[in-house]
DRENGUDREN-970930 format. One line per field, with one value per residue (C-alpha): x, y, z; residue in one letter. Coordinates in Angstrom, 2 decimals. Layout:
# DRENGUDREN-970930
px = X, ...
py = Y, ...
pz = Z, ...
kolti = a, ...
# end
This chain:
# DRENGUDREN-970930
px = 20.14, 19.54, 22.63, 21.38, 17.97, 19.62, 21.79, 18.77, 16.60, 19.50, 20.04, 16.33, 16.17, 19.10, 16.84, 13.95, 13.50, 12.68, 12.99, 9.55, 10.24, 7.42, 6.32, 7.64, 11.08, 11.07, 10.05, 12.68, 15.45, 14.58, 14.20, 17.24, 19.40, 18.46, 19.18, 22.54, 23.65, 22.42, 24.16, 27.49, 27.59, 28.02, 31.12, 29.13, 26.25, 28.71, 30.11, 26.59, 25.56, 28.63, 28.36, 27.72, 25.00, 22.95, 22.91, 19.38, 18.08, 20.14, 18.83, 15.23, 15.53, 18.82, 17.53, 15.48, 18.75, 19.33, 17.65, 19.78, 22.92, 22.38, 21.46, 24.66, 26.77, 25.22, 26.21, 29.84, 30.70, 34.29, 34.29, 31.30, 31.46, 33.86, 31.75, 28.54, 30.08, 31.07, 27.52, 26.05, 28.45, 27.46, 23.74, 24.13, 25.68, 23.27, 19.79, 17.17, 18.00, 14.33, 13.99, 17.30, 16.20, 13.01, 14.91, 17.61, 15.10, 13.21, 16.41, 16.91, 13.32, 13.09, 16.42, 15.94, 16.75, 19.99, 21.21, 19.71, 22.98, 24.93, 22.30, 22.22, 25.98, 26.23, 23.61, 24.56, 27.11, 24.84, 22.02, 24.25, 25.40, 21.81, 20.78, 23.68, 22.52, 19.15, 20.80, 18.46, 15.52, 16.95, 15.41, 12.18, 14.02, 16.59, 13.77, 12.39, 15.84, 16.60, 13.22, 13.79, 17.31, 16.21, 13.39, 15.95, 18.23, 15.30, 15.00, 18.45, 18.83, 20.39, 23.48, 22.84, 26.41, 29.79, 30.97, 28.03, 28.63, 32.31, 31.59, 28.72, 27.45, 24.23, 25.96, 23.74, 26.84, 28.42, 25.18, 24.77, 28.34, 27.89, 24.55, 26.04, 28.83, 26.09, 24.19, 27.16, 27.53, 23.85, 24.24, 27.26, 25.21, 22.41, 24.92, 26.45, 23.01, 22.08, 25.25, 24.54, 22.75, 19.02, 16.30, 14.30, 10.58, 9.40, 8.21, 11.54, 13.45, 11.42, 12.73, 9.94, 11.29, 10.25, 9.98, 13.08, 14.96, 16.37, 17.27, 16.17, 14.70, 12.46, 8.81, 9.48, 10.74, 14.07, 13.14, 16.61, 16.67, 13.21, 14.18, 17.36, 15.39, 12.95, 15.88, 17.49, 14.20, 13.52, 17.04, 16.49, 13.48, 14.77, 17.32, 18.63, 15.66, 15.95, 19.69, 21.35, 24.59, 27.44, 29.29, 31.81, 35.27, 38.07, 39.97, 37.08, 35.33, 31.53, 29.99, 26.50, 27.69, 29.40, 26.17, 24.25, 26.82, 26.61, 22.81, 22.93, 25.71, 23.62, 20.70, 22.93, 24.38, 20.94, 20.02, 18.28, 19.05, 19.48, 18.37, 15.25, 14.50, 14.84, 12.68, 10.18, 7.39, 7.67, 8.01, 5.73, 3.60, 6.19, 5.02, 6.36, 6.35, 6.33, 4.31, 5.18, 2.85, 4.46, 3.96, 5.41, 8.33, 9.23, 7.93, 7.71, 9.58, 12.47, 12.71, 12.67, 15.50, 17.42, 17.06, 18.25, 21.32, 22.19, 21.66, 22.28, 25.04, 26.26, 26.38, 27.06, 26.51, 29.37, 27.04, 24.43, 24.55, 25.29, 23.24, 19.90, 18.78, 18.33, 14.64, 14.09, 15.78, 13.70, 10.58, 11.72, 12.49, 9.33, 7.29, 10.10, 10.33, 6.57, 6.47, 9.26, 7.80, 4.35, 5.71, 5.62, 9.02, 11.62, 14.33, 12.06, 11.13, 14.81, 15.70, 12.86, 14.13, 17.69, 16.61, 14.44, 17.29, 19.77, 17.25, 16.54, 20.00, 21.10, 18.02, 18.44, 16.26, 13.15, 13.50, 10.66, 7.70, 4.02, 3.66, 5.35, 2.48, 0.27, 2.24, 0.48, 3.64, 4.78, 1.96, 1.67, 5.36, 5.06, 1.82, 3.68, 6.38, 3.68, 2.43, 5.97, 6.45, 3.25, 2.87, 6.24, 7.60, 11.24, 12.41, 15.22, 12.75, 10.33, 13.14, 14.41, 10.88, 10.57, 13.95, 12.95, 9.58, 11.35, 13.93, 11.18, 9.41, 12.65, 12.90, 9.51, 9.23, 6.92, 3.73, 4.42, 4.98, 1.63, -0.23, 1.59, 0.68, -2.90, -3.01, -1.36, -3.76, -6.68, -5.50, -3.76, -5.65, -2.75, -2.38, 1.41, 1.77, -0.67, 1.26, 4.47, 2.92, 1.58, 5.06, 6.39, 3.68, 4.83, 8.42, 7.34, 5.37, 8.37, 10.60, 8.12, 7.93, 11.66, 12.74, 13.30, 11.31, 7.82, 5.53, 1.85, 1.36, 2.31, 1.20, -2.11, -5.15, -3.66, -2.64, -6.15, -7.62, -4.64, -5.05, -8.74, -7.75, -5.28, -7.07, -10.17, -11.43, -12.36, -15.43, -16.03, -16.02, -16.42, -13.09, -10.90, -8.19, -5.72, -6.02, -5.51, -2.87, 0.01, -2.14, -3.82, -0.59, 1.08, -2.06, -2.02, 1.70, 1.14, -1.67, 0.44, 3.34, 1.09, -0.41, 2.99, 5.08, 2.65, 1.58, -1.99, -0.73, 1.09, -1.19, 1.00, -0.42, -4.04, -4.55, -6.03, -8.60, -9.57, -9.53, -13.28, -13.79, -10.88, -12.39, -15.73, -14.37, -11.34, -10.64, -14.09, -14.85, -11.42, -12.11, -15.40, -13.69, -10.95, -13.46, -15.51, -12.47, -10.93, -14.17, -14.56, -11.01, -11.09, -14.25, -12.65, -9.53, -11.54, -13.44, -10.25, -8.47, -11.48, -11.52, -7.76, -8.09, -10.73, -8.65, -6.73, -2.99, -1.84, -5.25, -4.92, -5.70, -8.39, -10.19, -11.19, -13.47, -12.90, -15.83, -16.49, -12.86, -11.86, -8.34, -6.21, -6.00, -3.26, -2.48, -4.47, -1.26, -0.56, -4.11, -3.97, -0.68, -2.23, -5.19, -2.85, -0.84, -4.00, -4.96, -1.45, -1.82, -5.09, -3.31, -0.53, -2.99, -4.94, -1.80, -1.07, -4.71, -4.72, -1.58, -3.22, -6.31, -4.15, -2.26, -5.51, -7.02, -3.91, -3.95, -7.65
py = -21.18, -18.36, -16.55, -16.73, -15.40, -12.51, -11.66, -11.79, -9.50, -7.07, -6.86, -6.38, -3.58, -1.75, -0.93, 0.33, 4.08, 6.22, 3.28, 1.96, -1.64, -4.15, -6.11, -9.21, -7.57, -6.89, -10.48, -12.06, -9.76, -10.39, -14.15, -14.69, -12.32, -14.05, -17.48, -16.41, -15.00, -18.04, -20.41, -18.64, -16.58, -13.29, -12.37, -12.52, -10.58, -7.90, -7.47, -7.02, -4.50, -2.27, -2.11, 1.54, 0.54, -1.07, 1.73, 2.93, -0.60, -1.10, 2.16, 0.96, -2.75, -3.32, -2.87, -6.07, -8.01, -6.95, -10.02, -12.70, -10.60, -10.31, -13.97, -15.09, -12.67, -13.91, -17.46, -16.33, -17.92, -16.80, -17.48, -15.30, -12.70, -10.21, -10.09, -9.76, -6.89, -5.19, -5.63, -4.15, -1.21, -0.49, -0.70, 1.68, 4.22, 3.84, 2.85, 5.14, 5.73, 5.42, 2.03, 0.90, 1.99, -0.05, -3.08, -2.89, -2.45, -5.48, -7.48, -6.27, -7.02, -10.42, -11.79, -15.14, -15.24, -17.14, -14.53, -11.46, -10.11, -10.84, -9.08, -6.15, -5.61, -6.27, -3.70, -0.77, 0.65, 0.32, 1.97, 4.88, 5.36, 5.42, 7.93, 10.20, 10.20, 11.58, 14.80, 17.20, 14.84, 12.11, 12.96, 10.96, 8.08, 8.13, 7.82, 4.79, 3.16, 3.77, 2.44, -0.75, -1.24, -0.74, -3.20, -5.81, -4.94, -5.37, -9.02, -9.87, -11.32, -8.97, -9.96, -10.32, -10.27, -8.72, -12.06, -12.31, -8.76, -9.50, -12.73, -11.13, -14.59, -12.90, -9.96, -7.17, -5.23, -5.44, -4.33, -1.38, -0.25, -0.48, 1.28, 4.30, 4.46, 4.49, 7.31, 9.50, 11.36, 12.35, 13.55, 15.61, 17.12, 18.04, 19.54, 21.66, 22.79, 23.67, 25.69, 27.78, 31.16, 30.96, 33.55, 34.07, 34.59, 37.40, 34.88, 33.09, 36.33, 36.97, 33.77, 31.27, 27.78, 25.54, 21.78, 19.76, 22.42, 24.03, 27.68, 30.26, 27.72, 28.70, 27.68, 25.06, 21.85, 20.51, 17.07, 15.62, 16.54, 15.08, 11.73, 11.57, 12.48, 9.65, 7.28, 8.29, 8.00, 4.60, 3.44, 4.44, 2.15, -0.61, -1.93, 0.25, -0.15, -3.93, -4.21, -4.02, -2.10, -3.50, -1.40, 0.94, -0.62, 1.61, -1.46, -3.02, -1.83, -1.99, -1.68, -1.19, 1.59, 3.20, 2.86, 4.54, 7.34, 7.82, 8.05, 10.68, 12.55, 12.51, 14.04, 16.86, 17.27, 17.76, 20.45, 18.49, 19.46, 16.42, 18.35, 19.49, 15.95, 14.59, 17.37, 17.05, 15.62, 18.66, 21.21, 19.57, 22.68, 24.09, 24.36, 21.85, 23.22, 21.09, 18.18, 15.71, 15.46, 15.72, 12.06, 10.97, 13.34, 12.35, 8.84, 8.30, 5.00, 6.61, 9.46, 6.97, 5.05, 8.29, 9.19, 5.72, 5.98, 9.39, 8.89, 5.17, 4.47, 8.09, 7.93, 11.48, 12.79, 15.27, 17.21, 17.50, 20.66, 20.12, 23.14, 21.33, 20.54, 16.87, 17.46, 19.00, 16.03, 13.65, 15.49, 15.24, 11.53, 10.45, 10.01, 8.03, 5.87, 5.39, 4.23, 1.70, 0.35, -0.04, -2.43, -6.20, -7.05, -7.69, -5.68, -2.60, -2.95, -3.34, -0.19, 1.71, 0.70, 1.65, 5.08, 5.65, 4.76, 7.00, 9.85, 9.42, 8.95, 12.51, 13.99, 15.01, 13.07, 14.98, 17.57, 16.56, 18.77, 17.95, 20.04, 17.26, 14.92, 17.06, 15.57, 12.32, 10.29, 10.86, 8.56, 6.34, 5.32, 3.94, 2.21, 0.54, -0.47, -2.08, -4.06, -5.25, -6.15, -8.21, -9.61, -9.77, -13.34, -12.16, -12.18, -9.64, -7.14, -7.58, -7.06, -4.02, -2.61, -2.70, -1.01, 1.77, 2.28, 2.96, 5.15, 7.26, 7.61, 8.84, 11.68, 13.22, 15.96, 15.43, 16.72, 14.84, 11.62, 12.10, 12.69, 9.81, 7.36, 8.55, 7.99, 4.56, 3.27, 4.35, 2.80, -0.32, -3.59, -5.72, -6.48, -6.74, -3.34, -1.74, -3.28, -1.82, 1.67, 1.39, 0.41, 3.59, 5.63, 4.26, 5.23, 8.78, 9.09, 7.82, 10.38, 13.17, 12.33, 12.87, 16.32, 18.81, 16.82, 17.99, 18.65, 19.18, 16.07, 13.06, 14.52, 15.88, 16.76, 16.03, 12.53, 11.47, 11.11, 8.95, 6.79, 6.32, 5.15, 2.67, 1.39, -0.08, -3.51, -3.43, -5.68, -5.33, -8.53, -10.61, -9.42, -12.27, -12.02, -14.28, -12.54, -9.18, -10.48, -8.15, -5.05, -6.02, -6.99, -3.71, -1.83, -3.60, -2.95, 0.72, 0.99, -0.81, 1.56, 4.62, 3.72, 2.72, 5.55, 8.47, 8.72, 9.73, 12.81, 14.02, 12.77, 14.31, 12.06, 12.51, 8.74, 8.99, 11.51, 9.17, 6.01, 5.62, 5.70, 3.31, 0.82, 0.93, 0.84, -1.38, -3.14, -4.57, -5.69, -7.29, -9.12, -10.44, -11.40, -13.27, -15.23, -16.14, -17.17, -19.20, -21.07, -21.83, -23.08, -25.13, -26.85, -27.52, -28.85, -31.27, -32.51, -32.96, -34.80, -37.09, -37.84, -38.45, -41.13, -42.96, -43.01, -46.01, -45.36, -44.31, -42.92, -39.53, -36.92, -34.55, -31.40, -29.02, -25.97, -23.03, -20.66, -20.30, -21.04, -24.50, -25.36, -27.03, -30.81, -31.93, -34.68, -34.67, -34.03, -30.90, -29.62, -30.19, -28.29, -25.41, -25.19, -25.19, -22.39, -20.32, -20.76, -19.74, -16.60, -15.74, -16.23, -13.90, -11.19, -11.59, -11.28, -7.85, -6.81, -7.96, -5.95, -2.82, -3.39, -3.81, -0.57, 1.30, -0.11, 0.76, 4.33, 4.92
pz = -50.30, -47.83, -49.04, -52.62, -51.57, -49.75, -52.77, -55.08, -52.96, -52.54, -56.29, -56.80, -54.25, -55.84, -58.76, -56.60, -56.63, -53.56, -51.19, -52.12, -51.26, -51.29, -48.20, -49.93, -50.20, -46.45, -45.64, -47.89, -46.61, -42.96, -43.31, -45.53, -43.48, -40.22, -41.65, -43.04, -39.70, -37.77, -40.19, -39.81, -43.03, -41.18, -43.22, -46.46, -44.88, -43.76, -47.27, -48.63, -45.98, -46.30, -50.11, -50.99, -53.49, -50.71, -48.14, -48.90, -48.40, -45.22, -43.80, -44.23, -43.42, -41.61, -38.05, -38.44, -38.26, -34.65, -33.21, -34.95, -34.46, -30.71, -30.35, -32.08, -30.04, -26.81, -27.70, -27.54, -30.89, -31.41, -35.15, -36.07, -33.30, -35.01, -38.17, -36.13, -34.18, -37.42, -38.78, -35.61, -35.72, -39.30, -38.55, -35.63, -38.00, -40.93, -39.68, -38.18, -34.50, -33.51, -35.16, -33.70, -30.25, -30.48, -31.72, -29.05, -26.24, -27.50, -27.17, -23.62, -22.61, -24.27, -23.07, -21.32, -17.62, -18.11, -20.63, -18.98, -17.64, -20.83, -22.95, -20.52, -20.65, -24.39, -25.38, -23.14, -25.60, -28.68, -26.76, -25.80, -29.40, -30.66, -27.98, -28.88, -32.50, -31.36, -30.19, -28.39, -29.04, -26.85, -23.45, -23.72, -25.38, -22.59, -20.08, -21.89, -22.04, -18.37, -17.28, -19.29, -17.96, -14.35, -14.87, -15.86, -12.94, -10.55, -11.64, -10.29, -6.78, -4.26, -2.24, 1.50, 2.78, 2.07, 0.70, -1.72, -2.88, -3.44, -5.32, -7.26, -8.21, -9.31, -10.96, -9.72, -8.68, -12.13, -13.79, -11.41, -12.02, -15.79, -15.62, -13.84, -16.44, -19.08, -17.36, -16.46, -19.81, -19.68, -16.10, -17.15, -19.96, -17.55, -15.12, -17.86, -18.97, -15.40, -14.96, -18.07, -18.03, -17.37, -17.39, -14.21, -14.07, -11.74, -9.13, -9.16, -8.93, -5.78, -4.22, -4.96, -5.48, -8.31, -8.27, -7.60, -5.69, -8.84, -8.49, -11.01, -13.41, -16.33, -16.48, -19.15, -17.56, -18.71, -20.05, -19.67, -15.98, -15.51, -17.01, -14.96, -11.83, -12.55, -13.02, -9.72, -7.84, -9.36, -8.49, -4.88, -4.64, -6.91, -6.26, -3.41, -1.08, -1.43, -0.77, 2.62, 2.26, 4.32, 6.87, 5.32, 5.08, 3.78, 2.59, 0.66, -2.46, -2.29, -5.77, -4.31, -2.02, -5.01, -6.98, -4.15, -4.00, -7.78, -7.62, -4.88, -6.66, -9.84, -7.97, -6.82, -10.31, -11.89, -9.39, -6.63, -3.04, -0.79, 2.33, 0.47, -0.62, 2.90, 4.35, 1.53, 3.75, 6.02, 3.20, 0.63, 0.24, -2.13, -5.72, -8.23, -11.76, -14.87, -16.12, -13.33, -10.36, -6.92, -6.00, -9.36, -9.11, -5.56, -4.72, -0.97, -1.05, -2.90, -0.42, 2.47, 0.83, 0.34, 4.03, 5.04, 2.82, 4.22, 7.94, 8.43, 5.89, 5.64, 1.85, 0.59, 4.13, 3.64, 1.32, 4.05, 6.22, 9.91, 10.95, 11.10, 14.63, 15.59, 16.32, 12.88, 11.23, 13.33, 12.17, 8.55, 8.80, 10.61, 7.44, 5.82, 8.95, 9.07, 5.46, 5.99, 9.24, 7.68, 5.06, 5.56, 4.05, 6.73, 4.95, 4.84, 8.53, 9.38, 7.45, 9.10, 12.53, 11.63, 10.39, 13.48, 15.83, 14.00, 14.08, 17.81, 19.26, 18.46, 20.15, 23.80, 26.23, 27.25, 24.48, 22.11, 22.98, 22.97, 19.80, 17.83, 18.72, 16.51, 13.61, 12.81, 12.31, 15.90, 17.00, 13.93, 14.05, 17.64, 16.64, 13.77, 16.23, 18.36, 15.37, 14.72, 18.40, 18.49, 14.96, 13.20, 12.95, 13.12, 16.75, 16.22, 14.73, 17.63, 20.15, 18.29, 18.15, 21.94, 22.34, 19.94, 21.62, 24.91, 23.20, 21.63, 25.00, 26.59, 24.04, 24.96, 27.54, 30.55, 28.93, 25.69, 27.66, 29.38, 26.11, 24.45, 27.22, 27.07, 23.31, 23.40, 26.07, 23.89, 20.64, 21.95, 22.19, 23.39, 27.09, 26.92, 25.28, 27.70, 30.59, 29.20, 28.97, 32.52, 33.72, 32.09, 33.81, 37.16, 36.32, 35.48, 38.72, 40.67, 38.90, 39.64, 43.36, 43.80, 45.06, 42.27, 39.68, 40.56, 37.58, 36.86, 34.72, 36.80, 40.12, 41.36, 39.28, 35.86, 36.89, 37.86, 34.33, 33.38, 36.51, 35.75, 32.28, 33.77, 36.90, 35.32, 34.26, 30.55, 31.02, 34.75, 36.85, 33.69, 32.26, 31.02, 33.67, 31.92, 28.57, 30.31, 32.73, 31.74, 31.92, 35.20, 36.96, 36.02, 37.11, 40.47, 40.88, 40.08, 42.64, 45.29, 44.54, 44.88, 48.25, 49.65, 48.22, 48.50, 52.11, 52.85, 54.70, 51.58, 48.78, 46.08, 43.39, 44.52, 44.76, 48.24, 47.09, 44.25, 46.39, 46.79, 43.03, 42.49, 44.92, 43.11, 39.56, 39.97, 43.23, 44.02, 40.45, 40.35, 43.61, 42.21, 38.94, 40.79, 42.86, 39.78, 37.75, 40.57, 41.22, 37.53, 37.08, 40.31, 39.10, 35.71, 37.42, 39.53, 36.47, 34.46, 37.27, 37.75, 34.03, 34.07, 36.78, 34.74, 31.55, 30.35, 30.32, 26.87, 25.90, 27.54, 24.81, 26.12, 25.11, 27.90, 27.72, 30.04, 29.74, 26.02, 25.11, 23.96, 25.09, 22.43, 22.42, 24.78, 27.22, 30.45, 32.41, 30.33, 30.79, 34.53, 34.60, 32.61, 34.99, 38.00, 36.35, 35.87, 39.52, 40.56, 38.45, 40.25, 43.60, 42.48, 41.45, 44.66, 46.79, 45.31, 45.68, 49.32, 50.00, 48.56, 50.69, 53.80, 53.19, 52.54, 55.74, 57.78, 56.46, 57.09
kolti = m, a, l, e, q, l, s, d, v, v, q, k, c, q, a, v, q, d, d, k, y, s, p, e, d, y, d, v, f, n, t, a, g, r, t, c, i, e, e, g, h, s, a, q, v, l, s, i, l, v, d, e, k, n, q, a, m, v, k, c, m, g, w, n, l, l, d, p, l, v, q, v, m, l, k, q, e, v, k, n, r, p, h, c, q, a, i, l, k, h, l, l, k, v, c, s, p, k, e, l, l, v, g, l, l, e, q, v, e, e, a, p, v, e, l, l, v, s, a, f, l, l, l, l, k, p, l, k, e, v, l, m, r, l, g, e, r, k, a, s, s, l, g, m, v, l, a, t, l, l, e, q, v, a, k, l, p, t, p, r, s, r, e, q, e, a, d, d, f, h, p, l, c, h, c, c, t, s, l, m, a, f, v, r, p, f, v, d, e, a, r, a, s, l, a, g, p, r, e, e, t, p, s, q, a, g, g, e, r, g, g, g, g, g, r, g, r, p, n, k, e, d, e, l, r, v, e, l, l, k, f, c, m, k, s, l, s, e, p, l, l, q, v, q, l, q, d, s, d, p, l, a, v, s, p, l, r, e, f, a, l, d, v, l, s, s, l, t, a, i, g, e, s, l, p, s, l, v, s, h, p, v, l, r, k, r, r, a, e, g, f, l, e, e, e, v, r, y, p, k, e, s, l, a, s, l, a, h, l, l, f, v, h, h, v, a, i, d, t, f, p, a, v, y, s, p, i, f, m, l, r, c, n, m, e, h, i, n, l, l, l, s, r, t, e, e, h, c, i, h, k, g, q, e, l, y, e, k, s, l, v, t, v, v, d, g, s, v, s, v, n, e, l, e, i, k, t, f, t, s, v, p, q, n, l, v, k, i, m, t, l, c, p, a, h, h, l, r, t, k, g, l, k, l, l, q, l, s, i, d, k, f, d, v, e, a, k, y, k, f, f, e, c, m, l, k, v, s, s, h, s, g, v, e, g, y, i, i, k, n, i, r, s, q, i, d, f, s, l, k, p, g, n, e, n, d, w, f, l, g, a, h, l, m, p, l, l, r, q, v, l, v, l, p, d, g, p, e, t, d, l, l, q, n, l, d, r, l, m, e, s, l, n, l, l, r, y, l, v, l, r, d, k, v, t, q, n, q, t, g, v, w, t, e, l, t, h, l, e, e, r, f, m, r, p, l, r, v, g, l, n, m, s, r, a, h, y, e, m, e, l, q, r, t, m, a, g, h, k, g, k, v, k, g, d, s, m, l, s, v, a, v, g, d, e, q, l, p, h, m, t, s, e, s, q, i, q, a, l, h, s, a, l, h, t, f, d, m, m, e, s, v, l, v, r, v, e, e, v, v, q, e, s, s
# end
């Protein structure tokens, strides 16, 4: 029935002049053609479509048969597949390339999840043929195609191990490899165009650079380059930012590493300088010509991914000049690192930490000057590390964050360390972090007191403002001593170290000159706070123990309030143990305070 309807409408259309087919003709052709293909009559449909008398009609209506053709081909029906392939080949040659492009992209976008990969791989070649038919008008269409293909690739799960990448159970690797094969002819065309003779504007002849690092480019942007640039930048963020490349193994093939290398090689081929892209945050004042805004042209996430590929995985690193100083490269990478560390996804944080470590290890200890702290990222990156150390649920990321914080401190010179400690004490609201900074301050003072290491920052007058910032109770005697335990213990240990190490006759640190103020602002309020806290906890301990004795065995769940804080519900034994632990902590703090008071009294 459908085959008869198709034959009838074809005969009718043969007599129509100037391709003025009626809407009814379109509907009958589309419906009958679809049914014929779905019912397995593709051989008969093929004979109708290739008939010379029907070419005008095929040119106007044929592209509507793409949907049933693709669906049948995706079902892997051996019997009908050769005829369907022949029909598709003929349509690609005869129909309007713009209409074909729309139809093919619809098939890519609407492919069900289970057939996504099959549709992707099936339609790459037809899409390339259609684009080639567009000639010089293909640039914008290429951009649309690449955006659609990358959107589909982004839906695929990423392998998390070498074994998963090798198995490619979710064939992201296969799709990436095929995608780069699809793009390569267009990259070659852009490279050839870039290598050809170009006229220079007066400003360019004078050395001014245009957007994208191209040299001697005309004012009019090359659309093909722009679309390929957008593709490369998008690839760097999805999927490459999401995947974790495995360590390079000369005996193993890594499709994702090859994909990353192809993307970076494509950037170079279209006139982009990898060093300029990495240093883009530092050199962003350069003028970008053309119709793409700077943030659209060079997305920050993409540049961060590029830096990670270069310096962590050494992809295309042989194209990167070795003349740049480690400090300059650290400065260039800091914004990339900051962006990655500010994300919440574990893989982004991990990549940010990797890039930070690789950028730091080549820098000589003590060589980063205080001038670098004027760059916002040199303080925001450590602050992001602190957030990771205190809030991230992943233990390995918290541990790595602490290691990197210390590594970054080691790279600062003496003045930069001083300013950094000062800044971190101001912005931090975490006792553990503050305690860690204070411990570093003590280490720097100890280093400065050794012969030959004297400096103006951790000795004498400059040290005093920092000590006043450290040796203070945030809320006076009413400070929560347990909540601020790490900070207070390190402060006490620092003060004990100072009065023991720096004799009153030498007073290199100036602590003895400041002692009266320290007693008023720190030691006496701490003594009062300890007495108040101990009395409160002892009273609570007595009340809890009395209540415990009156309880029936087996009914021992209690709730205890200490100050305004309600302790979590726990057994009475656990709460008694917690109260004893708090009292022990107060004894420990008092023992250090007593030792300081004894040394001060002995030295008076």
